[in-house]
Biopython code that builds the backbone (N, CA, C, O; Angstrom):
import numpy as np
from Bio.PDB.StructureBuilder import StructureBuilder

atoms = [
    (1, "MET", "N", (4.523, -5.669, 30.423)),
    (1, "MET", "CA", (4.427, -4.274, 30.819)),
    (1, "MET", "C", (3.328, -4.073, 31.861)),
    (1, "MET", "O", (3.478, -3.270, 32.783)),
    (2, "SER", "N", (2.226, -4.805, 31.709)),
    (2, "SER", "CA", (1.139, -4.647, 32.677)),
    (2, "SER", "C", (1.531, -5.199, 34.051)),
    (2, "SER", "O", (1.025, -4.740, 35.075)),
    (3, "VAL", "N", (2.428, -6.179, 34.068)),
    (3, "VAL", "CA", (2.897, -6.723, 35.344)),
    (3, "VAL", "C", (3.713, -5.661, 36.091)),
    (3, "VAL", "O", (3.592, -5.527, 37.308)),
    (4, "ILE", "N", (4.525, -4.924, 35.377)),
    (4, "ILE", "CA", (5.312, -3.857, 35.996)),
    (4, "ILE", "C", (4.395, -2.763, 36.529)),
    (4, "ILE", "O", (4.596, -2.269, 37.638)),
    (5, "ALA", "N", (3.392, -2.384, 35.747)),
    (5, "ALA", "CA", (2.444, -1.357, 36.197)),
    (5, "ALA", "C", (1.672, -1.820, 37.421)),
    (5, "ALA", "O", (1.444, -1.037, 38.343)),
    (6, "ALA", "N", (1.270, -3.082, 37.440)),
    (6, "ALA", "CA", (0.555, -3.621, 38.597)),
    (6, "ALA", "C", (1.463, -3.659, 39.821)),
    (6, "ALA", "O", (1.020, -3.388, 40.937)),
    (7, "GLY", "N", (2.735, -3.995, 39.610)),
    (7, "GLY", "CA", (3.681, -4.011, 40.720)),
    (7, "GLY", "C", (3.910, -2.635, 41.305)),
    (7, "GLY", "O", (3.975, -2.476, 42.524)),
    (8, "ILE", "N", (4.033, -1.639, 40.444)),
    (8, "ILE", "CA", (4.211, -0.265, 40.917)),
    (8, "ILE", "C", (2.969, 0.216, 41.650)),
    (8, "ILE", "O", (3.076, 0.876, 42.684)),
    (9, "ALA", "N", (1.794, -0.107, 41.126)),
    (9, "ALA", "CA", (0.545, 0.279, 41.800)),
    (9, "ALA", "C", (0.445, -0.387, 43.168)),
    (9, "ALA", "O", (0.041, 0.255, 44.137)),
    (10, "ALA", "N", (0.805, -1.663, 43.259)),
    (10, "ALA", "CA", (0.771, -2.367, 44.545)),
    (10, "ALA", "C", (1.765, -1.756, 45.527)),
    (10, "ALA", "O", (1.482, -1.659, 46.721)),
    (11, "LEU", "N", (2.923, -1.345, 45.028)),
    (11, "LEU", "CA", (3.911, -0.701, 45.893)),
    (11, "LEU", "C", (3.387, 0.614, 46.446)),
    (11, "LEU", "O", (3.540, 0.888, 47.637)),
    (12, "PHE", "N", (2.770, 1.433, 45.599)),
    (12, "PHE", "CA", (2.208, 2.695, 46.069)),
    (12, "PHE", "C", (1.097, 2.475, 47.089)),
    (12, "PHE", "O", (0.999, 3.217, 48.066)),
    (13, "ILE", "N", (0.268, 1.474, 46.874)),
    (13, "ILE", "CA", (-0.811, 1.197, 47.825)),
    (13, "ILE", "C", (-0.238, 0.703, 49.152)),
    (13, "ILE", "O", (-0.733, 1.085, 50.213)),
    (14, "ALA", "N", (0.793, -0.137, 49.112)),
    (14, "ALA", "CA", (1.429, -0.606, 50.345)),
    (14, "ALA", "C", (2.054, 0.547, 51.116)),
    (14, "ALA", "O", (1.946, 0.614, 52.340)),
    (15, "VAL", "N", (2.703, 1.451, 50.400)),
    (15, "VAL", "CA", (3.284, 2.628, 51.056)),
    (15, "VAL", "C", (2.181, 3.494, 51.657)),
    (15, "VAL", "O", (2.337, 4.029, 52.755)),
    (16, "ALA", "N", (1.076, 3.630, 50.947)),
    (16, "ALA", "CA", (-0.038, 4.439, 51.456)),
    (16, "ALA", "C", (-0.595, 3.860, 52.742)),
    (16, "ALA", "O", (-0.943, 4.616, 53.650)),
    (17, "PHE", "N", (-0.690, 2.530, 52.850)),
    (17, "PHE", "CA", (-1.211, 1.923, 54.061)),
    (17, "PHE", "C", (-0.265, 2.116, 55.245)),
    (17, "PHE", "O", (-0.723, 2.263, 56.379)),
    (18, "ALA", "N", (1.037, 2.119, 55.001)),
    (18, "ALA", "CA", (2.012, 2.239, 56.086)),
    (18, "ALA", "C", (2.349, 3.684, 56.427)),
    (18, "ALA", "O", (2.821, 3.957, 57.530)),
    (19, "TRP", "N", (2.119, 4.609, 55.510)),
    (19, "TRP", "CA", (2.584, 5.983, 55.692)),
    (19, "TRP", "C", (2.024, 6.694, 56.924)),
    (19, "TRP", "O", (2.767, 7.456, 57.541)),
    (20, "PRO", "N", (0.757, 6.495, 57.327)),
    (20, "PRO", "CA", (0.281, 7.187, 58.545)),
    (20, "PRO", "C", (1.021, 6.787, 59.810)),
    (20, "PRO", "O", (1.033, 7.549, 60.776)),
    (21, "LEU", "N", (1.637, 5.613, 59.831)),
    (21, "LEU", "CA", (2.354, 5.170, 61.028)),
    (21, "LEU", "C", (3.782, 5.691, 61.091)),
    (21, "LEU", "O", (4.399, 5.675, 62.157)),
    (22, "VAL", "N", (4.306, 6.144, 59.981)),
    (22, "VAL", "CA", (5.707, 6.591, 59.939)),
    (22, "VAL", "C", (5.991, 7.726, 60.924)),
    (22, "VAL", "O", (6.992, 7.647, 61.636)),
    (23, "PRO", "N", (5.163, 8.785, 61.008)),
    (23, "PRO", "CA", (5.488, 9.853, 61.970)),
    (23, "PRO", "C", (5.480, 9.397, 63.422)),
    (23, "PRO", "O", (6.106, 10.031, 64.271)),
    (24, "LEU", "N", (4.782, 8.312, 63.715)),
    (24, "LEU", "CA", (4.698, 7.851, 65.097)),
    (24, "LEU", "C", (5.874, 6.980, 65.503)),
    (24, "LEU", "O", (6.181, 6.887, 66.692)),
    (25, "VAL", "N", (6.540, 6.339, 64.552)),
    (25, "VAL", "CA", (7.605, 5.402, 64.909)),
    (25, "VAL", "C", (8.998, 5.859, 64.501)),
    (25, "VAL", "O", (9.979, 5.242, 64.915)),
    (26, "VAL", "N", (9.122, 6.912, 63.710)),
    (26, "VAL", "CA", (10.436, 7.384, 63.275)),
    (26, "VAL", "C", (11.088, 8.176, 64.404)),
    (26, "VAL", "O", (10.479, 9.084, 64.970)),
    (27, "TYR", "N", (12.304, 7.831, 64.717)),
    (27, "TYR", "CA", (13.098, 8.504, 65.749)),
    (27, "TYR", "C", (12.319, 8.675, 67.061)),
    (27, "TYR", "O", (12.069, 9.811, 67.465)),
    (28, "PRO", "N", (11.938, 7.616, 67.721)),
    (28, "PRO", "CA", (11.157, 7.772, 68.957)),
    (28, "PRO", "C", (11.960, 8.373, 70.104)),
    (28, "PRO", "O", (11.376, 8.929, 71.033)),
    (29, "CYS", "N", (13.283, 8.273, 70.059)),
    (29, "CYS", "CA", (14.093, 8.753, 71.172)),
    (29, "CYS", "C", (14.728, 10.108, 70.930)),
    (29, "CYS", "O", (15.375, 10.646, 71.829)),
    (30, "ARG", "N", (14.570, 10.661, 69.777)),
    (30, "ARG", "CA", (15.185, 11.952, 69.472)),
    (30, "ARG", "C", (14.107, 12.957, 69.118)),
    (30, "ARG", "O", (13.360, 12.794, 68.153)),
    (31, "ARG", "N", (14.053, 13.982, 69.916)),
    (31, "ARG", "CA", (12.964, 14.949, 69.816)),
    (31, "ARG", "C", (12.950, 15.689, 68.477)),
    (31, "ARG", "O", (11.936, 15.667, 67.780)),
    (32, "TRP", "N", (14.024, 16.327, 68.113)),
    (32, "TRP", "CA", (14.019, 17.182, 66.924)),
    (32, "TRP", "C", (14.072, 16.375, 65.640)),
    (32, "TRP", "O", (13.489, 16.778, 64.634)),
    (33, "HIS", "N", (14.762, 15.242, 65.656)),
    (33, "HIS", "CA", (14.747, 14.386, 64.473)),
    (33, "HIS", "C", (13.335, 13.868, 64.213)),
    (33, "HIS", "O", (12.893, 13.814, 63.066)),
    (34, "GLY", "N", (12.645, 13.497, 65.251)),
    (34, "GLY", "CA", (11.269, 13.031, 65.104)),
    (34, "GLY", "C", (10.335, 14.116, 64.615)),
    (34, "GLY", "O", (9.423, 13.855, 63.831)),
    (35, "MET", "N", (10.565, 15.343, 65.081)),
    (35, "MET", "CA", (9.709, 16.438, 64.620)),
    (35, "MET", "C", (9.922, 16.708, 63.139)),
    (35, "MET", "O", (8.957, 16.886, 62.395)),
    (36, "TRP", "N", (11.179, 16.739, 62.705)),
    (36, "TRP", "CA", (11.433, 17.006, 61.287)),
    (36, "TRP", "C", (10.983, 15.851, 60.411)),
    (36, "TRP", "O", (10.561, 16.071, 59.276)),
    (37, "ALA", "N", (11.062, 14.634, 60.908)),
    (37, "ALA", "CA", (10.524, 13.495, 60.157)),
    (37, "ALA", "C", (9.010, 13.615, 60.026)),
    (37, "ALA", "O", (8.448, 13.290, 58.980)),
    (38, "ALA", "N", (8.348, 14.080, 61.083)),
    (38, "ALA", "CA", (6.903, 14.276, 61.020)),
    (38, "ALA", "C", (6.532, 15.388, 60.046)),
    (38, "ALA", "O", (5.519, 15.294, 59.353)),
    (39, "VAL", "N", (7.348, 16.443, 59.989)),
    (39, "VAL", "CA", (7.100, 17.512, 59.016)),
    (39, "VAL", "C", (7.211, 16.958, 57.603)),
    (39, "VAL", "O", (6.360, 17.225, 56.755)),
    (40, "TYR", "N", (8.262, 16.186, 57.354)),
    (40, "TYR", "CA", (8.437, 15.591, 56.030)),
    (40, "TYR", "C", (7.278, 14.664, 55.680)),
    (40, "TYR", "O", (6.749, 14.724, 54.570)),
    (41, "CYS", "N", (6.881, 13.810, 56.617)),
    (41, "CYS", "CA", (5.785, 12.877, 56.350)),
    (41, "CYS", "C", (4.475, 13.613, 56.126)),
    (41, "CYS", "O", (3.669, 13.204, 55.291)),
    (42, "GLY", "N", (4.259, 14.685, 56.857)),
    (42, "GLY", "CA", (3.041, 15.468, 56.663)),
    (42, "GLY", "C", (2.991, 16.150, 55.311)),
    (42, "GLY", "O", (1.951, 16.161, 54.652)),
    (43, "VAL", "N", (4.118, 16.723, 54.895)),
    (43, "VAL", "CA", (4.162, 17.388, 53.584)),
    (43, "VAL", "C", (4.011, 16.361, 52.460)),
    (43, "VAL", "O", (3.262, 16.580, 51.508)),
    (44, "ALA", "N", (4.721, 15.248, 52.577)),
    (44, "ALA", "CA", (4.600, 14.207, 51.553)),
    (44, "ALA", "C", (3.195, 13.615, 51.545)),
    (44, "ALA", "O", (2.643, 13.354, 50.476)),
    (45, "GLY", "N", (2.617, 13.402, 52.712)),
    (45, "GLY", "CA", (1.248, 12.885, 52.779)),
    (45, "GLY", "C", (0.244, 13.848, 52.191)),
    (45, "GLY", "O", (-0.703, 13.433, 51.523)),
    (46, "PHE", "N", (0.445, 15.144, 52.435)),
    (46, "PHE", "CA", (-0.437, 16.148, 51.842)),
    (46, "PHE", "C", (-0.326, 16.131, 50.326)),
    (46, "PHE", "O", (-1.336, 16.152, 49.622)),
    (47, "ALA", "N", (0.896, 16.094, 49.830)),
    (47, "ALA", "CA", (1.101, 16.102, 48.377)),
    (47, "ALA", "C", (0.522, 14.853, 47.733)),
    (47, "ALA", "O", (-0.139, 14.934, 46.697)),
    (48, "MET", "N", (0.766, 13.706, 48.337)),
    (48, "MET", "CA", (0.271, 12.461, 47.744)),
    (48, "MET", "C", (-1.233, 12.306, 47.928)),
    (48, "MET", "O", (-1.918, 11.832, 47.021)),
    (49, "GLY", "N", (-1.754, 12.693, 49.077)),
    (49, "GLY", "CA", (-3.173, 12.485, 49.353)),
    (49, "GLY", "C", (-4.093, 13.463, 48.675)),
    (49, "GLY", "O", (-5.170, 13.093, 48.206)),
    (50, "TYR", "N", (-3.681, 14.693, 48.621)),
    (50, "TYR", "CA", (-4.563, 15.719, 48.082)),
    (50, "TYR", "C", (-4.275, 16.070, 46.626)),
    (50, "TYR", "O", (-5.093, 16.717, 45.972)),
    (51, "VAL", "N", (-3.116, 15.649, 46.112)),
    (51, "VAL", "CA", (-2.763, 16.011, 44.741)),
    (51, "VAL", "C", (-2.664, 14.778, 43.851)),
    (51, "VAL", "O", (-3.372, 14.685, 42.848)),
    (52, "VAL", "N", (-1.803, 13.838, 44.199)),
    (52, "VAL", "CA", (-1.516, 12.710, 43.308)),
    (52, "VAL", "C", (-2.654, 11.699, 43.294)),
    (52, "VAL", "O", (-3.156, 11.348, 42.227)),
    (53, "PHE", "N", (-3.065, 11.228, 44.469)),
    (53, "PHE", "CA", (-4.088, 10.184, 44.543)),
    (53, "PHE", "C", (-5.475, 10.741, 44.838)),
    (53, "PHE", "O", (-6.295, 10.061, 45.455)),
    (54, "ARG", "N", (-5.737, 11.926, 44.420)),
    (54, "ARG", "CA", (-7.015, 12.567, 44.740)),
    (54, "ARG", "C", (-8.209, 11.793, 44.170)),
    (54, "ARG", "O", (-9.242, 11.669, 44.829)),
    (55, "TYR", "N", (-8.070, 11.285, 42.975)),
    (55, "TYR", "CA", (-9.175, 10.596, 42.313)),
    (55, "TYR", "C", (-8.915, 9.105, 42.149)),
    (55, "TYR", "O", (-9.462, 8.475, 41.244)),
    (56, "SER", "N", (-8.092, 8.542, 43.011)),
    (56, "SER", "CA", (-7.783, 7.122, 42.939)),
    (56, "SER", "C", (-8.944, 6.300, 43.468)),
    (56, "SER", "O", (-9.578, 6.675, 44.454)),
    (57, "HIS", "N", (-9.219, 5.191, 42.821)),
    (57, "HIS", "CA", (-10.300, 4.327, 43.299)),
    (57, "HIS", "C", (-9.797, 3.306, 44.319)),
    (57, "HIS", "O", (-10.575, 2.477, 44.792)),
    (58, "HIS", "N", (-8.509, 3.354, 44.663)),
    (58, "HIS", "CA", (-7.953, 2.436, 45.654)),
    (58, "HIS", "C", (-7.939, 3.019, 47.055)),
    (58, "HIS", "O", (-7.480, 2.352, 47.982)),
    (59, "MET", "N", (-8.421, 4.222, 47.240)),
    (59, "MET", "CA", (-8.440, 4.916, 48.530)),
    (59, "MET", "C", (-7.041, 5.129, 49.089)),
    (59, "MET", "O", (-6.885, 5.282, 50.301)),
    (60, "ALA", "N", (-6.026, 5.142, 48.244)),
    (60, "ALA", "CA", (-4.665, 5.385, 48.710)),
    (60, "ALA", "C", (-4.537, 6.801, 49.264)),
    (60, "ALA", "O", (-3.794, 7.033, 50.218)),
    (61, "GLY", "N", (-5.254, 7.735, 48.673)),
    (61, "GLY", "CA", (-5.197, 9.120, 49.130)),
    (61, "GLY", "C", (-5.683, 9.289, 50.553)),
    (61, "GLY", "O", (-5.189, 10.157, 51.273)),
    (62, "THR", "N", (-6.636, 8.485, 50.971)),
    (62, "THR", "CA", (-7.171, 8.577, 52.328)),
    (62, "THR", "C", (-6.099, 8.249, 53.358)),
    (62, "THR", "O", (-6.018, 8.906, 54.396)),
    (63, "PHE", "N", (-5.288, 7.257, 53.088)),
    (63, "PHE", "CA", (-4.238, 6.887, 54.035)),
    (63, "PHE", "C", (-3.137, 7.934, 54.076)),
    (63, "PHE", "O", (-2.573, 8.208, 55.135)),
    (64, "PHE", "N", (-2.831, 8.521, 52.921)),
    (64, "PHE", "CA", (-1.854, 9.612, 52.925)),
    (64, "PHE", "C", (-2.416, 10.818, 53.677)),
    (64, "PHE", "O", (-1.671, 11.505, 54.376)),
    (65, "GLN", "N", (-3.704, 11.084, 53.547)),
    (65, "GLN", "CA", (-4.326, 12.182, 54.286)),
    (65, "GLN", "C", (-4.298, 11.910, 55.786)),
    (65, "GLN", "O", (-4.137, 12.837, 56.579)),
    (66, "ALA", "N", (-4.452, 10.662, 56.178)),
    (66, "ALA", "CA", (-4.369, 10.310, 57.599)),
    (66, "ALA", "C", (-2.974, 10.589, 58.149)),
    (66, "ALA", "O", (-2.826, 10.918, 59.326)),
    (67, "SER", "N", (-1.955, 10.461, 57.309)),
    (67, "SER", "CA", (-0.604, 10.748, 57.778)),
    (67, "SER", "C", (-0.420, 12.226, 58.099)),
    (67, "SER", "O", (0.422, 12.580, 58.924)),
    (68, "VAL", "N", (-1.193, 13.082, 57.460)),
    (68, "VAL", "CA", (-1.126, 14.508, 57.786)),
    (68, "VAL", "C", (-1.582, 14.720, 59.225)),
    (68, "VAL", "O", (-0.984, 15.506, 59.960)),
    (69, "TYR", "N", (-2.634, 14.024, 59.622)),
    (69, "TYR", "CA", (-3.148, 14.166, 60.987)),
    (69, "TYR", "C", (-2.178, 13.585, 62.015)),
    (69, "TYR", "O", (-1.949, 14.198, 63.058)),
    (70, "THR", "N", (-1.606, 12.412, 61.738)),
    (70, "THR", "CA", (-0.652, 11.846, 62.685)),
    (70, "THR", "C", (0.618, 12.690, 62.752)),
    (70, "THR", "O", (1.254, 12.775, 63.802)),
    (71, "SER", "N", (0.984, 13.306, 61.642)),
    (71, "SER", "CA", (2.156, 14.194, 61.653)),
    (71, "SER", "C", (1.901, 15.433, 62.496)),
    (71, "SER", "O", (2.785, 15.881, 63.226)),
    (72, "VAL", "N", (0.712, 15.981, 62.401)),
    (72, "VAL", "CA", (0.379, 17.158, 63.201)),
    (72, "VAL", "C", (0.410, 16.809, 64.687)),
    (72, "VAL", "O", (0.876, 17.603, 65.504)),
    (73, "VAL", "N", (-0.079, 15.638, 65.034)),
    (73, "VAL", "CA", (-0.046, 15.206, 66.432)),
    (73, "VAL", "C", (1.386, 15.055, 66.905)),
    (73, "VAL", "O", (1.722, 15.505, 68.000)),
    (74, "ARG", "N", (2.236, 14.431, 66.104)),
    (74, "ARG", "CA", (3.643, 14.244, 66.496)),
    (74, "ARG", "C", (4.357, 15.585, 66.628)),
    (74, "ARG", "O", (5.125, 15.792, 67.568)),
    (75, "ILE", "N", (4.107, 16.490, 65.693)),
    (75, "ILE", "CA", (4.747, 17.812, 65.767)),
    (75, "ILE", "C", (4.314, 18.545, 67.029)),
    (75, "ILE", "O", (5.141, 19.157, 67.705)),
    (76, "ALA", "N", (3.026, 18.490, 67.351)),
    (76, "ALA", "CA", (2.532, 19.161, 68.559)),
    (76, "ALA", "C", (3.149, 18.562, 69.817)),
    (76, "ALA", "O", (3.524, 19.292, 70.735)),
    (77, "VAL", "N", (3.255, 17.245, 69.861)),
    (77, "VAL", "CA", (3.844, 16.586, 71.028)),
    (77, "VAL", "C", (5.316, 16.946, 71.159)),
    (77, "VAL", "O", (5.800, 17.191, 72.264)),
    (78, "GLU", "N", (6.028, 16.980, 70.044)),
    (78, "GLU", "CA", (7.456, 17.299, 70.108)),
    (78, "GLU", "C", (7.700, 18.761, 70.466)),
    (78, "GLU", "O", (8.627, 19.059, 71.219)),
    (79, "LEU", "N", (6.901, 19.665, 69.953)),
    (79, "LEU", "CA", (7.098, 21.078, 70.261)),
    (79, "LEU", "C", (6.757, 21.412, 71.704)),
    (79, "LEU", "O", (7.388, 22.285, 72.300)),
    (80, "THR", "N", (5.771, 20.734, 72.274)),
    (80, "THR", "CA", (5.410, 20.984, 73.666)),
    (80, "THR", "C", (6.269, 20.200, 74.641)),
    (80, "THR", "O", (6.252, 20.481, 75.839)),
    (81, "GLY", "N", (7.024, 19.216, 74.149)),
    (81, "GLY", "CA", (7.860, 18.410, 75.038)),
    (81, "GLY", "C", (7.048, 17.423, 75.840)),
    (81, "GLY", "O", (7.413, 17.105, 76.972)),
    (82, "GLY", "N", (5.969, 16.935, 75.293)),
    (82, "GLY", "CA", (5.051, 16.062, 76.010)),
    (82, "GLY", "C", (5.630, 14.721, 76.426)),
    (82, "GLY", "O", (5.187, 14.154, 77.425)),
    (83, "VAL", "N", (6.583, 14.207, 75.711)),
    (83, "VAL", "CA", (7.141, 12.899, 76.044)),
    (83, "VAL", "C", (8.584, 12.979, 76.527)),
    (83, "VAL", "O", (9.279, 11.966, 76.603)),
    (84, "GLU", "N", (9.021, 14.169, 76.848)),
    (84, "GLU", "CA", (10.418, 14.340, 77.268)),
    (84, "GLU", "C", (10.704, 13.631, 78.596)),
    (84, "GLU", "O", (11.791, 13.083, 78.779)),
    (85, "ARG", "N", (9.748, 13.637, 79.512)),
    (85, "ARG", "CA", (9.951, 12.914, 80.789)),
    (85, "ARG", "C", (10.107, 11.421, 80.551)),
    (85, "ARG", "O", (10.943, 10.772, 81.181)),
    (86, "LEU", "N", (9.307, 10.875, 79.645)),
    (86, "LEU", "CA", (9.418, 9.444, 79.351)),
    (86, "LEU", "C", (10.768, 9.114, 78.716)),
    (86, "LEU", "O", (11.353, 8.071, 79.007)),
    (87, "ARG", "N", (11.256, 9.988, 77.861)),
    (87, "ARG", "CA", (12.558, 9.753, 77.236)),
    (87, "ARG", "C", (13.679, 9.794, 78.266)),
    (87, "ARG", "O", (14.597, 8.976, 78.220)),
    (88, "ARG", "N", (13.607, 10.735, 79.185)),
    (88, "ARG", "CA", (14.645, 10.822, 80.229)),
    (88, "ARG", "C", (14.587, 9.611, 81.137)),
    (88, "ARG", "O", (15.626, 9.068, 81.513)),
    (89, "ARG", "N", (13.395, 9.184, 81.492)),
    (89, "ARG", "CA", (13.255, 8.022, 82.354)),
    (89, "ARG", "C", (13.795, 6.774, 81.653)),
    (89, "ARG", "O", (14.466, 5.950, 82.275)),
    (90, "ARG", "N", (13.505, 6.641, 80.374)),
    (90, "ARG", "CA", (14.013, 5.505, 79.605)),
    (90, "ARG", "C", (15.528, 5.559, 79.473)),
    (90, "ARG", "O", (16.198, 4.530, 79.565)),
    (91, "ALA", "N", (16.067, 6.750, 79.259)),
    (91, "ALA", "CA", (17.513, 6.895, 79.114)),
    (91, "ALA", "C", (18.236, 6.525, 80.403)),
    (91, "ALA", "O", (19.291, 5.894, 80.347)),
    (92, "THR", "N", (17.702, 6.899, 81.555)),
    (92, "THR", "CA", (18.358, 6.543, 82.814)),
    (92, "THR", "C", (18.202, 5.056, 83.109)),
    (92, "THR", "O", (19.100, 4.446, 83.690)),
    (93, "ARG", "N", (17.088, 4.470, 82.720)),
    (93, "ARG", "CA", (16.875, 3.042, 82.948)),
    (93, "ARG", "C", (17.786, 2.212, 82.060)),
    (93, "ARG", "O", (18.308, 1.185, 82.494)),
    (94, "VAL", "N", (17.981, 2.645, 80.821)),
    (94, "VAL", "CA", (18.843, 1.905, 79.899)),
    (94, "VAL", "C", (20.302, 2.043, 80.269)),
    (94, "VAL", "O", (21.065, 1.086, 80.133)),
    (95, "SER", "N", (20.711, 3.215, 80.736)),
    (95, "SER", "CA", (22.129, 3.447, 81.038)),
    (95, "SER", "C", (22.570, 2.765, 82.330)),
    (95, "SER", "O", (23.767, 2.550, 82.523)),
    (96, "THR", "N", (21.640, 2.419, 83.219)),
    (96, "THR", "CA", (22.034, 1.783, 84.479)),
    (96, "THR", "C", (22.063, 0.305, 84.387)),
    (96, "THR", "O", (22.377, -0.369, 85.368)),
]
sb = StructureBuilder()
sb.init_structure("model")
sb.init_model(0)
sb.init_chain("A")
sb.init_seg("    ")
for serial, (resi, resn, name, xyz) in enumerate(atoms, 1):
    if name == "N":
        sb.init_residue(resn, " ", resi, " ")
    sb.init_atom(name, np.array(xyz, "f"), 0.0, 1.0, " ", f" {name:<3s}", serial, name[0])
structure = sb.get_structure()
């Protein structure tokens, strides 16, 4: 039973380490899909970082909290259209 608990804890910690990068790499070529993925990652990161892992001694909450910041950056970039020129340039380069 302790092996299962240790495995689940290791899985949560691994997810916590990778979660801040998810808003930056999910749907890089689709503006609105990427924005909604960033909203989801930000809400999940807020819930996990500030509620679930608040008193964890593994610092898993810190990485989930970092995902809130990366999600806010992605949402701001998508709403302002900051990378739309790069997407169009890439689309024309790939199609030719």
